[in-house]
C-alpha positions in Angstrom: -70.7 99.4 -132.6 -70.4 99.8 -136.4 -72.0 97.0 -138.8 -70.0 94.1 -139.5 -69.6 93.7 -143.2 -67.7 90.5 -144.1 -65.2 88.0 -142.3 -62.4 86.5 -144.1 -61.2 82.9 -144.1 -57.9 82.7 -145.4 -56.4 79.7 -147.4 -53.7 78.7 -149.0 -56.0 77.3 -152.7 -59.2 78.8 -153.3 -60.7 75.5 -154.4 -59.6 73.5 -151.2 -61.0 76.5 -149.1 -64.3 76.4 -150.2 -64.5 72.6 -150.3 -63.5 72.7 -147.0 -66.3 75.3 -146.1 -68.9 73.1 -147.8 -68.1 69.9 -146.4 -68.5 71.8 -142.8 -72.2 73.9 -143.6 -73.2 72.3 -147.0 -73.5 75.9 -148.3 -71.1 76.2 -152.3 -69.6 79.4 -151.8 -69.2 81.4 -155.2 -66.1 82.9 -157.1 -66.0 86.3 -156.5 -63.3 87.2 -158.5 -59.6 88.6 -158.4 -58.7 91.6 -156.8 -56.7 94.4 -159.1 -53.9 94.5 -157.1 -53.0 90.9 -158.7 -52.4 89.4 -155.1 -55.7 87.5 -153.9 -58.7 86.3 -155.1 -61.9 85.1 -153.4 -65.1 83.2 -152.9 -67.8 84.2 -151.0 -70.9 83.2 -149.1 -73.5 85.2 -147.8 -74.1 85.7 -143.7 -77.1 87.8 -144.1 -78.1 91.2 -145.2 -75.0 93.6 -146.2 -72.6 90.7 -144.3 -70.7 87.9 -145.8 -67.9 85.5 -145.7 -64.7 86.4 -147.9 -62.5 83.1 -148.4 -59.1 84.6 -149.6 -56.5 82.8 -151.2 -53.6 83.8 -153.4 -53.4 84.7 -157.2 -51.0 82.5 -159.0 -48.2 84.6 -159.0 -48.6 86.7 -156.1 -45.8 88.3 -154.5 -46.0 86.2 -150.8 -44.2 88.9 -149.0 -47.0 91.0 -149.0 -48.3 90.4 -145.1 -51.8 89.6 -146.6 -50.8 87.2 -149.5 -48.2 85.6 -147.2 -50.6 84.7 -144.3 -53.0 83.2 -147.2 -50.2 81.1 -148.4 -49.4 79.7 -145.0 -53.3 79.4 -144.2 -53.1 75.4 -145.6 -55.7 74.3 -143.3 -58.4 77.2 -143.8 -58.3 79.6 -140.7 -60.4 82.9 -140.1 -57.5 85.5 -140.2 -59.1 89.2 -139.7 -62.6 90.9 -139.6 -63.9 94.2 -141.2 -66.8 96.8 -140.3 -68.7 99.2 -142.5 -68.8 102.5 -140.4 -71.2 105.0 -139.7 -68.8 107.7 -139.6 -66.3 109.1 -142.6 -63.0 106.9 -142.8 -61.6 110.3 -142.7 -62.7 110.5 -138.7 -61.8 106.8 -138.1 -58.3 107.5 -140.0 -57.8 110.8 -137.3 -59.2 108.5 -134.2 -56.3 105.8 -135.1 -53.6 108.3 -135.3 -54.9 109.8 -132.0 -54.8 106.3 -130.6 -51.2 105.9 -131.8 -51.9 103.2 -134.4 -50.3 102.8 -137.7 -51.1 102.8 -141.3 -53.6 105.3 -140.7 -54.1 106.5 -144.9 -56.6 105.3 -146.6 -56.4 103.5 -150.0 -58.8 102.4 -152.8 -59.6 98.2 -154.2 -61.7 96.8 -156.5 -62.2 93.4 -158.3 -64.3 92.4 -161.3 -67.0 89.5 -160.7 -67.1 86.9 -163.1 -70.5 88.7 -164.8 -68.3 91.9 -165.2 -69.7 93.9 -162.4 -67.0 96.0 -160.9 -66.8 96.7 -157.6 -64.8 99.2 -155.7 -64.1 100.3 -152.1 -62.0 102.6 -149.8 -60.5 100.8 -147.2 -58.6 101.5 -143.6 -56.7 99.3 -142.0 -55.4 100.5 -138.6 -52.6 98.3 -137.3 -50.6 97.9 -134.3 -47.8 95.2 -134.5 -48.8 93.5 -130.9 -52.1 92.8 -132.6 -51.6 91.9 -136.1 -54.7 90.7 -138.0 -57.0 91.4 -134.7 -57.8 94.7 -135.0 -60.8 95.1 -137.7 -60.2 97.0 -140.8 -63.3 99.4 -142.4 -64.8 99.4 -145.7 -66.9 102.1 -147.7 -68.2 100.6 -150.5 -68.4 103.2 -153.8 -72.1 102.5 -155.2 -75.1 100.6 -154.7 -73.6 97.0 -155.0 -72.6 94.9 -151.9 -71.4 91.0 -152.5 -73.8 90.0 -149.9 -76.8 90.8 -152.3 -75.8 88.1 -155.4 -73.7 85.3 -152.8 -75.2 82.3 -152.0 -77.1 82.3 -148.6 -77.8 79.6 -146.0 -75.0 80.1 -143.7 -76.8 82.5 -141.3 -74.8 84.3 -138.7 -75.3 83.7 -135.0 -71.9 84.8 -133.1 -68.5 85.9 -133.5 -65.8 86.4 -131.1 -62.2 87.9 -130.7 -59.8 86.1 -128.7 -56.2 87.3 -127.7 -53.4 87.2 -125.7 -53.3 91.4 -125.5 -57.1 91.3 -125.2 -57.3 94.6 -122.9 -54.7 96.4 -125.7 -57.3 95.3 -128.2 -60.1 96.7 -126.6 -58.4 100.0 -125.7 -58.1 100.2 -129.6 -61.5 99.2 -130.0 -63.1 101.7 -128.0 -60.6 104.5 -129.5 -62.7 103.6 -132.6 -65.8 103.9 -131.5 -66.1 100.2 -131.5 -67.2 98.2 -128.4 -64.7 96.2 -126.3 -65.1 92.5 -127.2 -62.3 91.0 -127.2 -61.6 88.1 -124.6 -58.2 87.1 -123.1 -56.9 83.9 -124.7 -53.5 82.0 -125.0 -53.3 82.3 -128.7 -55.1 84.7 -131.2 -58.2 83.3 -132.8 -61.5 83.8 -133.9 -64.6 82.0 -133.5 -67.6 82.3 -136.1 -71.1 80.3 -135.5 -73.4 80.0 -138.5 -77.1 78.4 -138.9 -76.4 76.3 -141.6 -78.3 73.4 -143.6 -75.8 71.4 -141.4 -77.0 72.5 -138.1 -75.4 74.9 -135.8 -71.6 75.1 -137.2 -68.5 76.7 -135.1 -65.5 77.9 -137.4 
């Protein structure tokens, strides 16, 4: 399986989402900056080397009809939204695999943000989709340059376990295998994720 790069915690308000995470873990997330598309902004906390939690919220004036931004805006209580992998193979090869599997949105596209320190972060994303699975499918990232958000994010919340649950878990696993991943999804009544961390306040599951 490719390396887990980050997990997104969606929240309607960034300050509230950070406070929610800090209350549970004892770790204060760091403001990461605003995304260059004008839609979202984030705060981050490292979960280990080159792995982090991204607390994601709309920017003021964002277009809430956008699926990602709208999901955040509806997350009055913070909730795990989706997950991102750092692939060993090129994104172009994964794009072909996604097309062969019958997935949609198989084009890659660039992204970026400027950190409060003025550091420019750039990346390329692939976010294949299937209407029945929503955000349960992971997306994939290739970072441009040597910098990774986890390098400068506050630590203390160490990754222990992550699980993906979905009513269509069997379908999700078929897609994961087609994309070169392990079949880790489990059946459940409703889509959800769980993330277990070792924190200053003990073992915490979000």
